[in-house]
C-alpha positions in Angstrom: -88.2 218.9 89.1 -85.0 218.7 91.1 -86.2 221.7 93.3 -89.3 219.5 94.1 -87.2 216.4 94.9 -84.7 218.6 97.1 -87.9 220.0 99.1 -89.0 216.4 99.4 -85.8 215.1 100.7 -85.4 218.0 103.1 -89.0 217.4 104.4 -88.4 213.8 105.2 -85.1 214.7 106.9 -86.8 217.4 108.9 -89.4 214.9 109.9 -86.8 212.6 111.0 -85.1 215.4 113.1 -88.9 216.2 114.7 -90.0 212.7 114.9 -89.3 212.0 118.5 -91.0 215.0 119.7 -94.3 214.0 117.9 -97.6 212.5 119.7 -97.6 208.8 119.4 -96.7 205.6 120.6 -92.9 205.1 121.6 -90.7 204.3 118.7 -87.3 202.8 120.0 -85.5 204.1 116.9 -87.0 207.5 116.9 -84.2 209.2 118.9 -81.6 207.4 116.9 -83.1 208.8 113.5 -83.3 212.1 114.8 -79.7 212.0 116.0 -78.6 211.0 112.5 -80.5 213.7 110.6 -79.5 216.4 113.2 -75.7 215.5 112.6 -76.4 215.6 109.0 -77.7 219.2 109.3 -74.7 220.3 111.0 -71.7 218.3 109.7 -73.4 218.2 106.3 -72.4 222.0 105.9 -69.2 220.6 104.8 -71.1 219.9 101.5 -71.9 223.4 100.9 -68.2 224.8 100.2 -67.9 222.2 97.6 -71.5 222.6 96.0 -70.9 226.3 95.5 -67.9 226.2 93.0 -69.4 223.1 91.4 -72.5 224.8 90.8 -70.7 227.7 89.1 -68.6 225.2 87.0 -71.6 223.6 85.9 -73.1 226.9 84.7 -69.9 228.2 82.9 -68.1 225.1 81.6 -69.5 223.3 78.3 -67.4 220.1 78.4 -67.6 219.4 82.2 -64.1 217.7 82.2 -63.6 218.3 85.7 -67.0 217.4 87.3 -65.5 214.1 88.5 -63.3 216.0 90.8 -65.9 217.9 92.4 -67.9 214.7 92.7 -64.7 213.2 94.3 -64.3 216.0 96.7 -68.1 215.9 97.9 -67.7 212.1 98.2 -64.7 212.7 100.6 -66.7 215.4 102.4 -69.7 213.2 102.6 -67.6 210.4 104.3 -66.8 212.7 107.0 -70.4 213.2 107.4 -71.1 209.4 107.2 -68.5 208.8 110.1 -70.3 211.6 112.1 -73.5 209.6 111.6 -71.8 206.3 112.6 -70.9 207.8 115.9 -74.3 209.3 116.5 -76.2 205.8 115.3 -73.2 204.1 117.6 -74.1 206.2 120.9 -77.6 206.3 120.5 -78.4 202.9 119.7 -75.2 200.7 119.2 -72.5 199.4 117.0 -74.5 197.6 114.7 -76.6 200.4 113.8 -73.6 202.6 113.3 -72.0 200.0 110.8 -75.2 199.7 108.9 -75.1 203.4 108.5 -71.5 203.2 106.9 -72.6 200.2 104.6 -75.8 202.2 103.4 -73.5 205.0 102.7 -71.1 203.0 100.7 -73.7 200.9 98.8 -75.2 204.2 97.7 -72.4 206.7 96.8 -69.7 204.9 95.3 -71.7 203.1 92.6 -72.8 206.6 91.5 -69.2 208.1 91.6 -68.0 205.3 89.4 -70.9 206.1 87.0 -70.2 209.7 86.8 -66.5 209.2 86.1 -67.1 207.5 83.0 -69.9 209.5 81.9 -69.4 212.3 79.1 -72.5 214.5 79.6 -72.5 218.2 78.6 -75.9 218.7 80.3 -76.0 220.6 83.7 -75.6 218.1 86.6 -77.9 218.8 89.6 -75.8 217.4 92.0 -74.5 220.8 93.3 -78.0 221.9 94.2 -78.5 219.0 96.5 -75.2 219.7 98.1 -76.1 223.4 98.5 -79.5 223.4 99.5 -80.5 220.2 101.5 -77.9 220.6 104.5 -78.4 224.3 104.6 -82.4 223.8 104.8 -82.0 221.1 107.4 -80.0 223.1 109.6 -82.0 226.1 109.6 -85.3 223.8 110.1 -83.4 222.3 112.9 -82.7 225.6 114.6 -86.3 226.8 113.9 -87.8 223.6 115.3 -85.7 222.9 118.5 -87.2 225.3 120.9 -91.2 224.8 120.0 -90.7 221.0 119.7 -89.0 220.4 122.7 -91.6 222.5 124.6 -94.4 220.8 122.9 -93.4 217.5 123.7 -92.2 218.1 127.2 -95.7 219.8 127.9 -97.5 216.8 126.3 -95.7 214.3 128.6 -96.4 216.5 131.8 -100.3 216.7 130.6 -100.3 212.9 130.1 -99.1 212.1 133.5 -102.2 213.6 135.3 -104.0 210.3 135.6 -101.0 208.6 136.7 -100.6 211.3 139.5 -104.1 211.2 140.5 -104.0 207.4 140.8 -101.0 207.7 142.9 -102.7 210.3 145.3 -105.7 208.2 145.5 -103.6 205.2 146.5 -102.0 207.1 149.2 -105.5 208.6 150.5 -106.7 204.8 150.8 -103.4 203.2 152.3 -101.8 206.0 154.2 -98.7 206.1 152.3 -97.3 206.2 148.7 -96.6 202.9 146.9 -93.2 201.4 147.4 -92.9 200.7 143.7 -95.2 200.4 140.4 -92.7 197.9 138.7 -95.1 195.9 136.3 -94.7 193.8 133.1 -97.0 196.4 131.2 -97.1 200.1 131.5 -100.7 201.5 131.6 -99.7 205.4 131.9 -98.0 206.3 128.9 -96.4 209.7 127.9 -97.8 209.6 124.4 -94.9 211.1 122.9 -92.9 209.1 120.1 -89.4 209.6 121.8 -90.2 209.2 125.4 -90.4 205.5 126.6 -92.2 205.6 129.9 -92.7 207.4 133.3 -90.4 206.1 136.3 -91.6 206.3 139.9 -89.9 206.0 143.1 -90.8 207.1 146.6 -88.9 209.8 148.0 -89.2 210.5 151.8 -92.7 211.6 152.5 -93.3 212.3 148.9 -92.5 210.7 145.5 -90.7 211.3 142.1 -92.3 210.8 138.9 -90.1 211.5 135.9 -89.2 210.8 132.0 -86.2 211.6 130.0 -87.0 214.3 127.4 -85.5 214.0 123.9 -83.2 216.8 123.2 -81.8 218.8 120.1 -78.1 218.6 119.5 -77.6 222.4 118.9 -79.7 223.5 121.6 -78.1 221.1 124.7 -75.0 219.7 123.1 -74.3 216.2 124.8 -77.0 216.9 127.3 -79.7 214.6 128.6 -82.8 216.1 130.1 -84.9 214.6 133.0 -88.3 216.0 133.8 -89.4 215.3 137.2 -92.6 215.9 139.4 -92.5 215.8 143.2 -95.4 217.1 145.1 -93.3 218.7 147.7 -90.9 220.1 145.3 -88.0 218.0 146.5 -86.9 216.8 143.3 -83.6 215.0 143.2 -81.8 213.0 140.7 -78.3 211.9 140.8 -76.1 210.9 137.6 -74.8 207.5 138.6 -76.3 204.8 140.6 -73.3 204.0 142.3 -73.3 207.5 143.9 -76.5 206.3 145.7 -74.8 203.5 147.3 -71.6 205.1 148.1 -72.8 208.6 149.4 -74.6 209.4 152.4 -78.0 211.1 151.6 -77.0 214.5 152.8 -73.9 214.4 150.6 -75.9 213.3 147.6 -78.0 216.7 147.7 -74.7 218.6 147.0 -73.3 216.0 144.5 -76.1 215.3 142.1 -74.2 215.6 138.9 -76.6 217.8 137.1 -75.5 221.1 135.7 -78.6 223.1 135.3 -82.0 222.8 136.7 -85.1 224.7 135.3 -88.8 225.0 136.0 -91.5 224.6 133.9 -95.2 226.3 133.8 -96.8 223.2 135.8 -96.7 223.1 139.6 -94.1 220.7 141.0 -92.2 219.8 137.8 -88.7 220.7 137.1 -86.1 219.5 134.5 -82.5 218.6 134.8 -79.7 218.7 132.5 -76.8 216.2 132.6 -73.8 216.4 130.6 
């Protein structure tokens, strides 16, 4: 029974990891939930070295007198995981979401620790199975999903932009120039990916840039933001700070854009930039 529960919990956490990369309507909390799940998959490995000896102890000991100390050690390690989750929630959404993460952790864990301290149960306790299996499985799934899910969501958002690009080109054919802006209250051209909010448009000399921010996996690009951009003349340009645009001459901006890597994609006139 516990193996089934472990499988369900692992699947739910893996779903949270993959959620921003799935097809669907934009969800503002998707990236935050994915960040929390990914942090758990990495920092949660601190629980495995506690789960292994606790598991052996549960198998060999009959009276289980030291069970509480294993549980206490797991709570301490789990608190480190919760703090990492706090920082992930704080940076991706805000302070309130980070505090909520810590409150939920305290509300769930500490009452169970008190009950375990007062219990005198000689039966096998399943807690070490959870400590060993769930973080390890989540990390394995996170590594396995990173490349295919990133490529899938990026390619889907690019494919969804075809009507937007076609309409921009039709505007140019009808008016002799590209639109100065497409800013509006409602966005009719949607990326169709849960973690991608919208397309951004800007005229660029004799062409235009159309771009979006792609969700990333923590282990694939640590502390990295990915900007995926289309330019019909392959003159993509993206800087890291808006103040740079105001303070630097256009020719200087080309050498000081701020990205540390640029990659081509198997779609004409598209590239993606990595910013740290």
